[in-house]
N, C-alpha and C positions, 0 to 999 in steps of 0.2 A: 142059599145060592145067590150069587150076585146078579144084578140086573145087567143085561147085555150091553147097555150103553156105558156101563162102568168099566167094561173090558176093552173098550175102544181106545185107539191111540189118539183120537181126537180130543183136544183139550176141553176142559169143562166150560171155559169161556166160549169156545166154538160151539159146543153142544147147546148152551143156553141160547146163543145167537141163532142157531139153526132152528131150534124149536119155536122161538118167537117169530122168526121169519116165516115158518110154515103156517103158523096160526094167524099171522097178520101180514099177508103178502104186500110188498111194497113199502113196508115200514122202514124207517131209519132207526137203526138199533146200535147202541153202544153198550158194551159189557166190559167192566173192569173188575179186577180182583183176583183172588186166589185163596188157597187155604180154607175153602169152604165159605168165605164171605165175599159178597159181590155187590157192586153198584150197577144198576141197570137204568138206561134212559131209552125210552121208546117214543118215537113220534109217528103217529099213524092216523090216517083219515078214518079208520074204523072207530076211533075214539069220539068222533063228532057226536054231540048230543048225549054223551054218557057222563055220569058224574065220576069223581075220582075213584070211588070204590069199584064201580063197574069196570073202569079202565084197568085197574090193578088186578081184578079178578081174571080178565082176559089174559094178562101176562102170566100170572101165577098158574092158571090152568094149563098154559103152554109148557111150563117147566115143572109141573107137579111131580113127574116121575123122577126128576133129578133131586127132589127134596124128600123122597120117601125112603124110609128104612134107616137102620142104624148106620149103614155105610154110605149114606147119601153123599154125593159130591158137593151138593149145595146145602150148607148148614144154615145160612142166613142171607137174606137180601137186605143189606144195611141201608140202602137208599134205592127207591124206585120212583123214577120220574116218568110220567105219562102225559104227553102233549099232542095237540093236533098241529098239522102243518099250517104255516101262516097263510092267511087268506090272499 
């Protein structure tokens, strides 16, 4: 059985964006790509004081359902940039 999000008319780029936005409210998010491969840049105040791995885990946790299963719409995140807003 397919995951409900995979039946949506919303594009995968939009789904990625929406899930990250829900997990990190107020973040600036840029998602590019298609064909299962994506580049994601997220700037969020929630990253303050966190190392790179902890920042990336927050993003991956937000999109994990889009990466699960054989028919997952997200096959790979080719580049993930996580930064904090300028002071």
